[in-house]
N, C-alpha and C positions, 0 to 999 in steps of 0.2 A: 134468446140467441144473440150473441154479440155480433158486431159488424164483421169481424173476421170469419166467424163461423158461416156467414151467408155466402162466402166465396165458394164454398164446397158445392153449392147448388147452381153455380153459373153454368150456362149451357153453351152460349156462343161467345167465344173469346178471341180477341185480337192481341197478338204479342208482337212487340216491336223490339228489334235488336239493333243496337248501334254498331258502327264500324269498329269502334275501340273494343267492343265485346267479342269481336270475331277474329281478332288478329293478335299475333305475338308482338309485344311492345318492342322487343329488340330489333325485329326485322320488318314489322308491318305486314308480314305475310299471313295468310289464313292459318288459324289455329285449328287443325283438323280434329284434334281430340275434343275440343270444345264443341265444334260443329256436330260431331258424332253424338255427344251428350244432348245437345239441343234437339236434334232430330229424334232421339230416343224419347225424350221428355214429351215432345209434341205428339209423337206416335202413340204413346201411352195414354195421353188425354183423348186422342181419337178412339182408342180401344175402350175407353170409358163411355163412349157415346157422345162426347162433346164435339162441337163444331169449332174448328181452329183456322184462323187466318194469321199468317206470319208476314209482318212487314220487315223486310231485311235490307239494311244498307250494305254497302261493300262493293258495288259494281265498278265504280271509278277506281277504287283502291286496287281491286284485283286486276283490272286491265292495265293499270299503271305499272304494277309489278311484272305482269306478263311481258310488257314492253321493255323491261329492264331499267325503268326509271327509279330513282331514289327519292327525289323531291316530289311535292304535290304538283299536278298539272296546273299551269298558270292561267291559260286563256280558255274561252268557251270551246273552241274547236278541239283543243287537246282533251278537255274533260269529256266532251261528247264522244270522241274517238275511243278514249279509255272505257267509257261506259258501254259502248257498243261491243267491245271485245270482252270486257269483264262481266257484263250481265249474262252473256251466253255461257261463259265458263262457270260462273257462280250457280246458275240454274242446273248445269250439267252435274255439278257436285251435289247439289240439293236432291236432284232426282235420283241419282245413284244411291245416296244415303237413305232417302225415304223408301226406295224400292226394297231395300234390305229388310224393312219392317212392314212390307206389304202395303205401303201407303202410296197414293198417287198425288204427286206434287203438280201444281199448275202455276202458270205465270200470269200476273196482271200488272201492266205498266200504266201509270196514270200521270196526267198533268192537271193543273188547276182547271183547264178547259173541260176535262172529263166531268168535273163536278158543277161548274157554273152553268154550262149549257144543259137545259132541261132534258133534251132527248138523250144526250150523252150520259147524263147522270142516271136516267132511267135504265138505259142499256147496261151501264156498269152494275147497277143494283141487280138487274135480272141475271147477269153473268155470275156474280157472286152467289146469288141464291141457288142457281142451278149447280154450280160447282160444289157448294156445301150439301145440296140435296143428294148428289151422287157420291158424297163421301171424300171428295178431294180436299187437299190442303192448299188453298191459294197462297202463293208467295208474291207479295206486292212490293213494288219499288216505284219511286218517281221515274218517269221516262226521261232519264238524263240525256239520252241520245238526241232528243229533239227539244227538250225544255230550254227555254230562255228565261230571262228575268221576268218577262211579262206573264208567263204562263206556268211558272214553277211554284211549288209549295215552298221550296227552299230547305226544308228539313223533314226528316221522316217522323219526328215527333208529331208535328201538325198533320202530316199525311195519315198516320196511324189513327189519330183521333177522328179525322174526317171519315176514314173507312169505317171505324166503329159506329159513327153516327149514321152513315149511309146504310149499313146492314142491320142496324138495331142490335148491336152487340150488348151483352150483359156486363162485360168486363174488358178493360184495356189494361195490359201490363206493359209498362215501359222499362226495359232493361238497358242500363247505361253504365257509366263509370262512377256513379254516385249512389250513396246508400238510400237517399230519399230527400225529403225537404227538411231544411234546418232553419232556425230563426235568423241565421247569418251564414256567410261563407265559412265552413269549418276549416278550410285551408288557411285562412288568415285570422280567424277569431276563435281562440280555444274555448271561449265561453258559449259558442253557438250551441243551441239545444235542438235535439232531434224532435221532429213533429210526427207523431205516430198516426193520428187520424185527423183529416180535415173534413168537417161536416158541412161547412159553407165556405166556398172560395170567394173571399171578399177582395176589395180593392187593395187593402193593406197587404194581403198575401201576394197579390199579383205584383205589387211594387217591390216585393222582396226578390223577385225573379231577375236578378242581375244577370246579364249575358256572360256568364262565366262557365267554364268547363275545364276540368283537369286534363282533358284529352286534346291532343293536336291532330287527331284523326277525324273525329266527327264534326258535324256542323251545328249541333244543337246544345245550348247551355240550359240553365234552369229556367230562363225566361220562356223558351220554346216548350218546355215540359209543363209549365203552368198554363200556357196557352192551350196545350193539348188537354190538360185537365179541365179547363173551362169548356172546351168543345165537347169532350166526352161526357162529362157529368151533366151538361146542359141537354145532351141528347138522351140521357137516362141510363148511362153506363157508370158503374163504379170504375175507378182507375187506381192502379198501384204503380208507384215509381220505386224501383229496387235496383240493387247492384247486380250487374250481369257478369261479374267475375266468375261465378260458378252457376251454370245453368240448372243445376239441381234445385235452385231456388224456385223454379217454376212450380214443381209439384208441392213444395213446401207452402208456397202462397196459396195454391189451390186446396191445400188441406186446412187452411185457416190459421196457419202459424204466423207468428209476428215478424214479418219481413217487409221492409220498405215502408213508405208512407201510403196510406189508403185514403183516397178521395171519394167521398160518398156521392152518389148520383143526386142531381138537383134539376130534374127535367123541366125544360122550358117549352114554349110552343113549337109546333112543327116547322115554323118558318125560320127558326133561329139559325140553322145551318146555312140556309141560303143567304141570310143577312150577313153572317160571318164571312162567307166566301166572297161576297161582293165587295166587302170592305178590305180584303187582303191586298 
């Protein structure tokens, strides 16, 4: 059995969607057709008996547009106000769409404090476990309404990897505006080669993660995705970075087809996650 074939048997899956994958490029507003496809894909995985956690960006962006703003919110107060408005709206849309497929969506908002504090971390893990046990699909985001620099993850790539580590996920799928990992930035170097499988994430590959992204919507470039790969694989999960332009790619990945870059699990000791969080 090859590495891709093993993805068919993954049971507990975390899927992260970036802001740029949820919006129309022309307006920055939610792409409802894509959201419908995303919800249908995840609901179908649930119908196969798989446990699904969705880490979804978009709260600040949605709130910003609801207020009629065109540019990005500039200061922390504006961002937190947009997050408070946008998170409620985003969850309302998700719950409406998931209910059409007889799925129960739930919401979990986290900060770094949720993970660093032993009691908070244990409570968060117990909440995830119970929601998955009853068949709900937890939708996770950073708690942007209260998060400040000191207690924020800063990007949902890292958050999704931490969640995958917390709940012992088998697989993390990061969907963004890039096809996967290349030997160099393909936007500037036409000779950059695509990397299909990463068996060991070494320091050389981590150095390749220059903080670049083709999107002006999201917060995470390749550096954050490689950090996420480091966390997820060290916790014992495989990880795939793939392009979120078409959410049908989710079932294609789960069928073992050749999409995105696959990072193979490389499990470290159980204290790895705590050490990582304390150094953030």
